[in-house]
C-alpha positions in Angstrom: 8.0 -5.3 -33.8 4.4 -4.6 -33.1 2.9 -2.0 -30.7 2.2 -4.5 -27.9 5.7 -5.7 -28.1 7.0 -2.1 -27.8 4.7 -1.5 -24.8 5.7 -4.6 -23.0 9.4 -3.7 -23.5 8.9 -0.1 -22.5 7.2 -1.3 -19.3 10.0 -3.8 -18.6 12.7 -1.2 -19.1 11.0 1.5 -17.1 10.1 -0.6 -14.1 13.4 -2.4 -13.9 16.0 0.2 -14.9 16.6 1.8 -11.4 15.6 -1.2 -9.3 18.4 -3.5 -8.2 17.3 -6.4 -10.5 18.9 -5.4 -13.9 16.8 -3.9 -16.7 19.2 -5.3 -19.4 18.7 -8.7 -18.0 14.9 -8.4 -17.9 14.9 -7.0 -21.4 16.9 -9.9 -22.8 14.4 -12.2 -21.1 11.5 -10.3 -22.4 12.8 -10.1 -25.9 13.5 -13.9 -26.0 9.9 -14.4 -24.7 8.5 -12.2 -27.4 10.5 -14.1 -30.1 12.8 -11.3 -30.9 16.3 -12.2 -32.2 19.5 -11.6 -30.3 20.9 -9.2 -32.9 22.3 -5.7 -33.2 18.8 -4.2 -33.7 17.3 -5.9 -30.5 20.5 -5.0 -28.4 20.3 -1.4 -29.6 16.7 -1.1 -28.9 17.1 -2.5 -25.4 19.7 0.4 -24.7 18.0 3.2 -26.6 14.6 3.1 -24.9 16.7 3.8 -21.7 16.3 7.5 -22.8 12.6 7.4 -21.5 13.8 6.2 -18.1 16.5 9.0 -18.1 13.8 11.5 -18.8 11.8 10.3 -15.7 14.7 10.5 -13.3 15.7 13.9 -14.8 12.2 15.1 -13.9 12.4 13.8 -10.3 16.0 15.0 -9.7 15.9 18.3 -11.6 17.0 20.4 -8.4 20.2 18.3 -8.3 20.7 18.8 -12.1 20.2 22.6 -11.6 22.7 22.5 -8.6 25.4 20.9 -10.8 24.7 23.3 -13.8 25.0 26.2 -11.5 28.3 24.8 -10.4 29.6 24.5 -14.1 28.4 27.8 -15.3 28.2 29.9 -12.1 29.8 30.3 -8.8 28.3 27.5 -6.8 31.2 25.5 -5.2 28.9 22.6 -4.0 27.4 22.2 -7.3 30.7 22.2 -9.0 32.0 19.6 -6.7 29.0 17.3 -7.2 29.3 17.6 -10.9 32.9 16.7 -10.7 32.3 13.7 -8.5 29.7 12.5 -10.9 32.1 12.8 -13.9 34.7 10.8 -11.7 32.3 8.1 -11.0 31.2 7.9 -14.6 34.7 7.5 -16.2 35.7 4.0 -15.1 32.7 2.2 -16.7 32.7 4.5 -19.7 36.4 3.5 -20.4 35.8 -0.3 -19.7 32.5 -0.3 -21.6 33.9 1.1 -24.7 37.0 -1.1 -24.7 35.0 -4.3 -24.1 31.7 -3.4 -25.9 32.2 -6.1 -28.7 33.2 -8.9 -26.2 30.3 -8.0 -23.9 27.8 -8.2 -26.9 29.4 -11.4 -28.1 29.7 -13.4 -24.9 27.3 -11.9 -22.3 24.1 -11.1 -24.0 22.7 -14.6 -23.5 20.3 -15.9 -20.9 22.8 -18.2 -19.1 25.2 -15.4 -18.2 22.2 -13.3 -17.1 20.8 -16.1 -15.0 24.3 -16.6 -13.3 24.5 -12.8 -12.6 20.9 -12.7 -11.2 21.6 -15.6 -8.9 25.1 -14.4 -7.6 23.7 -10.8 -7.1 20.6 -12.2 -5.2 22.7 -14.3 -2.9 25.1 -11.4 -2.3 22.1 -9.0 -1.4 20.6 -11.6 1.1 24.0 -12.2 2.7 24.5 -8.4 3.2 20.9 -8.1 4.5 21.5 -10.9 7.0 24.6 -9.7 8.4 23.9 -5.9 8.4 20.9 -3.8 9.5 19.6 -1.1 7.2 22.2 1.6 6.8 21.1 5.0 8.3 24.5 6.1 9.7 27.1 7.7 7.6 27.3 10.6 4.8 23.7 11.5 4.4 24.2 14.2 1.7 25.7 13.5 -1.6 27.3 17.0 -1.7 29.7 15.8 1.0 31.1 12.8 -1.0 34.8 13.1 -1.8 36.6 12.2 -4.9 37.9 9.0 -3.5 34.5 7.7 -2.8 33.1 8.8 -6.1 35.8 7.0 -7.9 35.3 3.8 -5.8 31.5 4.0 -6.7 32.5 4.3 -10.4 34.7 1.3 -10.2 31.8 -0.8 -8.6 29.7 0.4 -11.6 32.0 -1.5 -13.9 30.5 -4.7 -12.7 27.2 -3.7 -14.2 28.7 -4.2 -17.6 27.8 -7.8 -17.2 24.1 -7.9 -18.1 22.0 -9.2 -15.1 24.3 -7.6 -12.4 22.2 -4.2 -12.1 23.9 -0.9 -12.3 21.6 0.3 -9.5 22.6 -2.5 -7.2 26.5 -2.2 -7.5 26.5 1.5 -7.2 24.1 1.6 -4.2 26.3 -1.1 -2.6 29.3 0.7 -3.5 28.0 4.0 -1.8 27.1 2.1 1.4 30.4 0.5 1.5 32.1 3.8 0.9 30.4 5.3 4.0 27.1 6.8 2.6 23.7 6.3 4.2 21.4 4.0 2.1 19.4 7.1 1.3 22.4 8.9 0.0 23.6 5.9 -1.9 20.4 5.7 -3.7 20.4 9.3 -4.6 23.9 9.3 -5.8 23.3 6.1 -7.9 20.1 7.7 -9.5 22.0 11.0 -10.4 25.0 9.1 -11.6 22.6 6.9 -13.7 21.5 10.1 -15.6 25.1 10.5 -16.9 26.0 6.9 -17.4 22.6 5.9 -19.2 22.6 9.0 -21.3 26.2 8.2 -22.6 25.3 4.5 -23.2 22.2 5.5 -25.0 24.0 8.0 -27.2 26.8 5.6 -28.0 24.5 2.7 -28.8 22.3 4.9 -30.9 25.2 6.0 -33.0 26.5 2.5 -33.5 23.3 0.5 -33.8 20.5 3.0 -34.3 20.3 2.6 -38.1 19.9 -1.1 -37.7 17.3 -0.7 -35.0 15.3 1.7 -37.1 15.6 -0.5 -40.1 14.3 -3.4 -38.3 11.7 -2.0 -36.0 10.9 1.5 -37.3 10.6 4.9 -35.6 7.2 4.3 -34.1 8.3 1.4 -32.1 11.3 3.2 -30.8 9.2 6.3 -29.7 6.5 4.2 -28.1 9.1 2.2 -26.2 10.6 5.4 -25.1 7.3 7.0 -23.8 6.2 3.9 -22.0 9.6 3.5 -20.3 9.5 7.1 -19.2 6.1 6.7 -17.5 6.9 3.2 -16.0 10.4 4.6 -14.6 8.8 7.7 -13.1 6.4 5.4 -11.0 9.1 2.8 -10.4 11.6 5.4 -9.1 9.0 7.2 -6.9 8.2 3.8 -5.3 11.8 2.5 -4.9 13.2 5.5 -3.0 10.6 5.2 -0.3 10.6 1.5 -0.1 14.5 1.1 0.2 14.5 3.7 2.9 11.9 1.8 4.9 12.7 -1.9 4.1 16.3 -2.2 2.5 17.2 -4.6 -0.4 16.4 -8.0 0.9 13.2 -8.4 -1.2 15.2 -7.8 -4.3 17.7 -10.5 -3.3 14.8 -13.2 -3.0 13.4 -11.9 -6.3 16.7 -12.3 -8.1 17.2 -15.8 -6.8 13.7 -16.9 -7.6 13.8 -15.5 -11.1 17.3 -17.1 -11.8 16.0 -20.5 -10.9 12.7 -20.2 -12.8 14.6 -19.0 -15.9 17.1 -21.8 -15.6 14.4 -24.3 -15.4 12.6 -22.8 -18.3 15.9 -22.9 -20.4 16.5 -26.6 -19.3 13.0 -27.6 -20.3 13.4 -26.0 -23.7 10.9 -23.4 -23.1 13.4 -20.5 -23.7 16.4 -20.3 -26.0 19.6 -19.6 -24.0 21.2 -17.5 -26.7 
């Protein structure tokens, strides 16, 4: 992997990680376009550079992280409750992901499964946007979320194990369905993402990090990390404001259009489906 490939993948990861369009799906597409093989090194690289995006969101949501730390180490009931609910929401996908990791890598890390997920998710967003107005009523502070709602959001997050689905999309949708305002659902999704993505990155680094470094080298990994951090910081800053003003519909149209374009490229032999 050369420097330009690492920069492109870092931008793709950072921009798409917290938008409801699926960073994994976009990275798979970018890797195929760049001519990188669908192997353990490529899959590990796609996951490990998430650490840059995690760093960006950590910087933006540091007050929430401090609140949870006070709850764990000091007498802060609200922080302790939020930390507990983040853990509850994290567990379903962690358990299912570890159990099905090999099956997911074997059957779902191809472009056709990603295209199907992009299309279905896009249609779902457009259907919801047509039936409902932007959600501004409901629980507006994530400190007020209860354990049942946190668990439900965690179960929704399991759907994101299918590349192309988007962890952000399903957790935001799960939060809104669970009675949160759109703003609160976005915030809970981002804070939950810190834990989920950190765990996924650590797990993949332990299992595939050696293959990644042997294939691409340390410089490519660090460059992808740094670019992803910068791109994610800009992307999250923009997304929070945009979703609060406009809602999810534009992402639905984007997903449908991208799915159709990639399907056409595969059918024309311009992209390898595996």
